[in-house]
C-alpha positions as CSV (number, residue, x, y, z in Angstrom):
1,X,-15.7,38.6,-51.2
2,X,-17.0,35.2,-50.9
3,X,-20.2,35.3,-52.3
4,X,-21.4,36.7,-55.6
5,X,-24.9,37.5,-56.7
6,X,-26.2,38.8,-59.8
7,X,-29.4,41.0,-60.4
8,X,-31.8,40.3,-63.2
9,X,-33.8,43.6,-64.1
10,X,-36.8,42.1,-65.5
11,X,-39.4,44.7,-66.8
12,X,-36.3,47.1,-67.2
13,X,-35.4,45.0,-70.1
14,X,-38.4,46.7,-72.2
15,X,-37.0,50.1,-72.1
16,X,-34.6,50.3,-74.9
17,X,-33.2,53.9,-75.3
18,X,-34.2,54.8,-71.6
19,X,-32.6,51.6,-70.4
20,X,-29.3,53.3,-69.1
21,X,-31.2,55.7,-67.0
22,X,-33.5,53.2,-65.4
23,X,-30.6,51.0,-64.5
24,X,-28.5,54.1,-62.9
25,X,-31.5,54.8,-60.8
26,X,-31.7,51.2,-59.8
27,X,-28.0,51.2,-58.8
28,X,-28.6,54.4,-56.8
29,X,-31.5,52.8,-54.7
30,X,-29.3,49.5,-54.1
31,X,-26.7,51.5,-52.8
32,X,-28.7,53.6,-50.6
33,X,-30.7,50.3,-49.4
34,X,-27.3,48.4,-48.8
35,X,-25.8,51.1,-46.8
36,X,-23.7,49.8,-43.9
37,X,-23.1,46.5,-45.3
38,X,-19.7,45.1,-46.9
39,X,-20.1,44.6,-50.6
40,X,-18.7,45.6,-53.9
41,X,-20.9,46.3,-57.1
42,X,-20.7,46.3,-60.7
43,X,-23.1,46.7,-63.6
44,X,-23.8,46.5,-67.1
45,X,-27.2,47.3,-68.9
46,X,-28.1,43.6,-68.6
47,X,-27.0,42.5,-65.3
48,X,-26.0,43.7,-61.9
49,X,-23.0,41.9,-60.2
50,X,-22.6,42.1,-56.3
51,X,-19.5,40.7,-54.4
52,X,-20.3,40.3,-50.7
53,X,-19.1,38.3,-47.5
54,X,-20.6,35.2,-46.2
55,X,-21.3,37.2,-43.0
56,X,-23.4,40.0,-45.0
57,X,-25.0,37.6,-47.3
58,X,-28.3,36.9,-45.8
59,X,-29.2,40.4,-44.8
60,X,-27.9,41.7,-48.3
61,X,-30.3,39.4,-49.9
62,X,-33.1,40.7,-47.4
63,X,-32.7,44.1,-48.2
64,X,-32.5,43.6,-51.9
65,X,-36.0,41.9,-52.0
66,X,-37.5,45.4,-50.9
67,X,-36.0,47.2,-54.1
68,X,-38.3,47.8,-56.8
69,X,-36.7,47.1,-60.2
70,X,-35.2,43.8,-59.5
71,X,-37.0,40.8,-61.1
72,X,-34.7,38.1,-59.4
73,X,-31.6,37.6,-57.0
74,X,-29.4,34.9,-58.0
75,X,-26.5,33.5,-55.7
76,X,-24.0,32.2,-58.2
77,X,-20.6,31.0,-58.9
78,X,-18.7,32.7,-61.8
79,X,-16.0,31.2,-63.6
80,X,-14.2,32.3,-67.1
81,X,-16.1,31.4,-70.1
82,X,-14.0,28.7,-70.8
83,X,-15.3,24.8,-71.3
84,X,-12.9,23.0,-69.0
85,X,-13.5,25.8,-66.3
86,X,-17.1,25.6,-66.3
87,X,-17.1,21.5,-66.1
88,X,-14.9,21.7,-63.2
89,X,-16.7,24.3,-61.3
90,X,-20.1,22.1,-62.0
91,X,-18.3,19.1,-60.6
92,X,-17.4,20.9,-57.7
93,X,-21.1,22.8,-57.1
94,X,-23.1,19.4,-57.5
95,X,-21.0,17.4,-55.0
96,X,-21.8,19.9,-52.3
97,X,-25.8,19.1,-53.1
98,X,-28.1,16.5,-52.1
99,X,-30.5,15.4,-55.2
100,X,-31.8,12.3,-56.8
101,X,-32.9,13.9,-60.1
102,X,-31.7,16.9,-61.9
103,X,-32.0,19.0,-65.1
104,X,-29.5,21.4,-66.9
105,X,-30.8,24.8,-68.3
106,X,-28.1,26.7,-70.5
107,X,-28.4,30.3,-71.8
108,X,-25.7,31.0,-74.1
109,X,-25.8,34.9,-74.2
110,X,-21.9,34.8,-75.6
111,X,-22.3,33.2,-79.4
112,X,-18.7,32.9,-79.5
113,X,-18.7,30.1,-77.2
114,X,-18.4,26.9,-79.4
115,X,-21.3,24.8,-78.4
116,X,-25.1,25.6,-78.5
117,X,-27.2,25.9,-75.6
118,X,-28.8,22.8,-75.9
119,X,-25.7,20.7,-76.8
120,X,-23.8,22.3,-73.9
121,X,-26.9,21.3,-71.7
122,X,-26.5,17.5,-72.8
123,X,-22.9,17.5,-72.7
124,X,-23.0,19.0,-68.8
125,X,-25.6,16.3,-67.9
126,X,-23.2,13.6,-69.0
127,X,-20.7,14.9,-66.8
128,X,-23.1,15.2,-63.9
129,X,-24.1,11.4,-64.5
130,X,-20.6,10.2,-64.4
131,X,-19.8,11.9,-60.9
132,X,-23.1,11.9,-58.8
133,X,-25.4,8.8,-58.6
134,X,-28.5,10.5,-60.0
135,X,-30.9,10.6,-62.7
136,X,-32.1,13.2,-65.5
137,X,-35.9,14.6,-65.0
138,X,-36.5,17.4,-67.2
139,X,-40.2,17.7,-65.8
140,X,-39.9,17.5,-62.3
141,X,-36.3,17.7,-61.0
142,X,-35.0,18.0,-57.4
143,X,-32.8,20.8,-58.6
144,X,-32.4,22.6,-61.9
145,X,-28.5,23.7,-62.7
146,X,-28.5,27.0,-64.6
147,X,-25.7,27.9,-66.5
148,X,-25.5,31.3,-68.2
149,X,-22.7,31.7,-70.6
150,X,-21.7,35.3,-71.2
151,X,-18.7,37.3,-72.5
152,X,-17.9,38.8,-69.0
153,X,-18.1,35.3,-67.4
154,X,-20.3,32.1,-67.0
155,X,-22.6,31.8,-63.9
156,X,-23.7,28.9,-62.3
157,X,-27.0,28.4,-60.0
158,X,-29.2,26.4,-58.4
159,X,-32.0,28.9,-57.2
160,X,-33.1,32.0,-57.8
161,X,-35.0,34.4,-55.3
162,X,-37.8,36.3,-56.6
163,X,-37.6,40.2,-56.4
164,X,-40.4,42.4,-56.2
165,X,-40.1,43.7,-60.0
166,X,-41.7,47.3,-61.1
167,X,-39.6,50.2,-61.8
168,X,-36.8,51.6,-59.8
169,X,-38.2,54.4,-57.2
170,X,-37.5,57.9,-58.8
171,X,-37.9,57.2,-62.7
172,X,-41.2,58.8,-62.8
173,X,-40.5,61.7,-60.5
174,X,-42.7,62.5,-57.2
175,X,-46.0,62.0,-56.1
176,X,-48.0,63.4,-53.0
177,X,-49.7,60.6,-51.1
178,X,-52.7,61.5,-49.0
179,X,-52.0,59.0,-46.2
180,X,-54.4,58.4,-43.2
181,X,-54.0,55.6,-40.9
182,X,-56.4,53.1,-42.8
183,X,-55.9,49.9,-44.7
184,X,-55.9,51.5,-48.2
185,X,-53.5,54.4,-48.5
186,X,-50.5,52.9,-47.6
187,X,-51.2,50.0,-50.0
188,X,-52.0,52.9,-52.7
189,X,-48.2,54.2,-51.7
190,X,-46.6,51.0,-52.2
191,X,-48.3,50.4,-55.5
192,X,-47.2,53.8,-56.6
193,X,-43.6,53.0,-55.5
194,X,-43.8,49.9,-57.6
195,X,-44.3,52.0,-60.7
196,X,-41.1,54.1,-60.1
197,X,-43.0,57.0,-58.2
198,X,-41.1,58.6,-55.3
199,X,-43.3,59.7,-52.5
200,X,-44.1,62.3,-50.0
201,X,-46.7,62.0,-47.7
202,X,-49.6,64.2,-46.6
203,X,-51.5,63.7,-43.1
204,X,-54.2,65.8,-41.9
205,X,-54.2,65.7,-38.2
206,X,-57.0,67.6,-36.0
207,X,-56.2,67.8,-32.6
208,X,-57.8,67.4,-30.2
209,X,-60.1,65.3,-32.2
210,X,-57.5,63.1,-33.3
211,X,-54.8,61.8,-30.9
212,X,-51.0,61.6,-30.8
213,X,-51.2,57.9,-31.2
214,X,-53.1,58.5,-34.6
215,X,-50.4,60.6,-35.7
216,X,-47.5,58.1,-34.6
217,X,-49.5,55.4,-36.2
218,X,-49.5,57.2,-39.5
219,X,-45.8,57.9,-39.3
220,X,-45.2,54.3,-38.4
221,X,-47.3,53.4,-41.8
222,X,-44.9,55.7,-43.8
223,X,-41.9,54.1,-42.1
224,X,-43.1,50.5,-43.2
225,X,-43.4,51.5,-46.7
226,X,-40.1,53.7,-46.4
227,X,-38.7,50.3,-46.5
228,X,-39.5,50.1,-50.3
229,X,-38.1,53.5,-50.9
230,X,-35.6,54.9,-48.3
231,X,-36.6,58.6,-49.4
232,X,-40.2,59.3,-47.8
233,X,-41.2,62.7,-45.9
234,X,-44.5,63.1,-44.1
235,X,-46.1,66.6,-43.9
236,X,-48.6,66.7,-41.0
237,X,-51.0,69.4,-41.8
238,X,-53.0,71.1,-38.8
239,X,-56.4,70.9,-40.0
240,X,-58.4,71.5,-36.8
241,X,-59.6,74.9,-37.5
242,X,-60.5,74.3,-41.0
243,X,-62.5,70.9,-40.2
244,X,-64.5,72.8,-37.3
245,X,-65.6,75.6,-39.5
246,X,-66.7,73.0,-42.1
247,X,-68.8,71.4,-39.3
248,X,-70.0,74.4,-38.1
249,X,-71.3,75.9,-41.5
250,X,-72.1,73.2,-43.9
251,X,-75.1,70.3,-43.6
252,X,-74.4,67.1,-41.9
253,X,-74.8,65.2,-45.3
254,X,-72.1,67.3,-47.2
255,X,-69.4,67.4,-44.6
256,X,-67.2,64.5,-45.9
257,X,-67.4,65.9,-49.5
258,X,-66.5,69.6,-48.5
259,X,-63.6,68.4,-46.2
260,X,-62.2,66.0,-49.1
261,X,-62.5,69.0,-51.5
262,X,-60.5,71.2,-49.1
263,X,-58.0,68.3,-48.5
264,X,-57.7,68.1,-52.4
265,X,-56.9,72.2,-52.2
266,X,-54.0,71.8,-49.8
267,X,-52.7,68.6,-51.5
268,X,-52.4,70.4,-54.6
269,X,-50.7,73.5,-53.4
270,X,-48.3,71.5,-51.3
271,X,-47.7,69.3,-54.3
272,X,-46.7,72.0,-56.5
273,X,-44.5,73.6,-53.5
274,X,-42.7,70.1,-53.5
275,X,-42.5,69.5,-57.0
276,X,-44.9,66.4,-57.1
277,X,-46.2,65.6,-60.6
278,X,-49.5,63.6,-59.1
279,X,-51.7,63.1,-56.1
280,X,-51.9,59.7,-54.9
281,X,-54.6,58.3,-52.5
282,X,-56.2,55.0,-51.6
283,X,-59.7,55.9,-52.8
284,X,-61.5,52.4,-53.8
285,X,-64.4,52.7,-56.1
286,X,-67.8,52.7,-54.1
287,X,-66.2,51.7,-50.8
288,X,-67.5,54.8,-49.0
289,X,-70.1,57.5,-49.6
290,X,-67.1,60.0,-50.8
291,X,-65.7,57.3,-53.3
292,X,-68.9,56.7,-55.3
293,X,-68.1,58.0,-59.1
294,X,-70.3,61.1,-58.7
295,X,-68.5,62.0,-55.5
296,X,-65.0,61.5,-57.1
297,X,-66.0,63.8,-59.9
298,X,-67.4,66.6,-57.7
299,X,-64.4,66.1,-55.1
300,X,-61.9,66.0,-57.9
301,X,-63.3,69.3,-59.5
302,X,-61.1,71.4,-57.1
303,X,-57.9,70.5,-58.5
304,X,-56.3,70.4,-62.2
305,X,-53.5,67.9,-61.0
306,X,-53.6,64.3,-61.9
307,X,-55.0,62.2,-59.4
308,X,-53.7,58.5,-59.3
309,X,-55.8,56.0,-57.2
310,X,-53.8,52.7,-57.4
311,X,-56.4,50.6,-55.5
312,X,-59.5,52.2,-57.1
313,X,-60.6,48.8,-58.8
314,X,-59.7,46.5,-56.1
315,X,-62.3,45.2,-53.4
316,X,-61.6,45.3,-49.8
317,X,-60.3,41.8,-49.5
318,X,-57.8,42.3,-52.3
319,X,-56.2,45.3,-50.4
320,X,-56.3,43.6,-47.2
321,X,-54.0,41.0,-48.7
322,X,-51.8,43.5,-50.3
323,X,-51.5,45.3,-46.7
324,X,-50.7,41.9,-45.1
325,X,-48.1,41.0,-47.6
326,X,-46.1,44.5,-47.2
327,X,-46.5,44.6,-43.6
328,X,-48.9,47.6,-42.9
329,X,-52.0,45.4,-42.0
330,X,-51.3,45.2,-38.4
331,X,-50.4,49.0,-37.9
332,X,-53.6,50.3,-40.0
333,X,-56.2,48.3,-37.7
334,X,-54.9,49.8,-34.7
335,X,-58.0,51.6,-33.0
336,X,-56.8,55.3,-33.4
337,X,-59.3,57.4,-35.5
338,X,-58.1,60.0,-38.1
339,X,-59.9,63.0,-39.2
340,X,-62.0,61.7,-41.8
341,X,-63.8,59.1,-39.5
342,X,-64.3,61.4,-36.4
343,X,-66.9,63.7,-38.0
344,X,-68.7,61.2,-40.3
345,X,-72.7,61.6,-40.4
346,X,-74.9,59.0,-40.3
347,X,-76.1,59.5,-43.9
348,X,-73.5,61.1,-46.1
349,X,-74.4,62.1,-49.5
350,X,-73.6,59.8,-52.0
351,X,-74.4,61.9,-55.1
352,X,-73.4,65.2,-54.1
353,X,-74.2,68.6,-56.4
354,X,-71.5,70.8,-57.2
355,X,-73.6,73.9,-57.1
356,X,-74.3,73.0,-53.5
357,X,-70.8,72.5,-52.7
358,X,-69.8,75.9,-53.8
359,X,-72.8,77.4,-52.0
360,X,-71.9,75.9,-48.7
361,X,-68.0,76.6,-49.1
362,X,-69.1,80.2,-49.8
363,X,-70.5,80.2,-46.1
364,X,-66.9,80.8,-44.6
365,X,-63.4,81.7,-45.4
366,X,-61.9,78.8,-46.4
367,X,-58.8,80.5,-48.3
368,X,-57.5,82.1,-45.0
369,X,-57.8,78.9,-43.2
370,X,-56.2,77.0,-46.0
371,X,-53.4,79.4,-46.1
372,X,-52.9,78.9,-42.2
373,X,-52.9,75.0,-43.0
374,X,-50.3,75.3,-45.4
375,X,-48.1,77.7,-43.4
376,X,-47.9,75.7,-40.5
377,X,-47.2,72.0,-41.7
378,X,-44.7,70.0,-39.9
379,X,-42.6,67.9,-42.1
380,X,-41.0,64.9,-40.5
381,X,-37.9,63.6,-42.5
382,X,-36.9,60.9,-39.8
383,X,-39.1,57.8,-40.0
384,X,-38.0,55.9,-37.2
385,X,-41.1,55.6,-35.1
386,X,-39.0,54.9,-32.1
387,X,-37.5,58.0,-32.1
388,X,-40.8,60.0,-32.3
389,X,-42.9,60.8,-29.2
390,X,-44.8,58.0,-27.8
391,X,-44.7,54.6,-29.0
392,X,-47.7,52.8,-30.5
């Protein structure tokens, strides 16, 4: 193997007694992500080490940047924790670099090493000055030479690639993401993944009112956020009959409220069946009529499951910025309407009353229709959109 990378865990370092479990989950997720590449991996509770080839290095780093639980990715040189070997390797490293100013940062985790961090930084700085025409600049250097002295070896590096942080996906169990074709719900899914929640997705389709392009759009969104998970499934609910009954029996102003209550009932039942601990959605307070606080209370009344709303307190521009960052925005804005937008009335109620909702729901046999929805769910495990029906 030609190259060595070590992984810094970041937030995992606060986990104390649970740290081993978090690190093992991270190891599992990294192995899944690096499938097909040439590498060897080893780890401790404080670091993970990956050896790879020059040919696979760029792709390996690219994939690691999509793994939650990684604070940073460091391409480094490793030598034995021996003063002379470290000195020789530093000279070898700096002679390959172009710079005019530098500084040395030493972190001595191994206290058996005979010099303190500050003493060794000064010592190595002197060696660099003797071998390279350059100057020390501790405030704004062209390069920083980092030296980490550990019992298992000493690691030397000059750059550090930021990871996406968070917790390893899966350490918090599973959640059911209510995934529409809009901007908000994929972002909510990404943020849930970042906190260690594994996801399954729930999409409500209503043909012929919604098109196959809409369905493919949603699957494409799932495949994008699956880059950060690798384990996502999409459950497609046939919602047409139930939605049409709502439209026939419920006053216009309450259609969206009742529809959302039905969706929550279905989400709860499927979540329990799939052993999910929470329901997750992309609701943002006040963004539309069904997302006022009053509406949320009335709609949420049909379920006892916790409902997580990761983007609840973000404004639209903040959500758009995140969607651009994670790569879902261009797909989200494709002009294919989902079932939540097909039947939107001109003036939906913004402060619905629970008693009225119950009254309207009793006008039709929604329980039988919900059973039919649940019994006819299509589950899509392969999220490669190019292999699924028509292309977007």
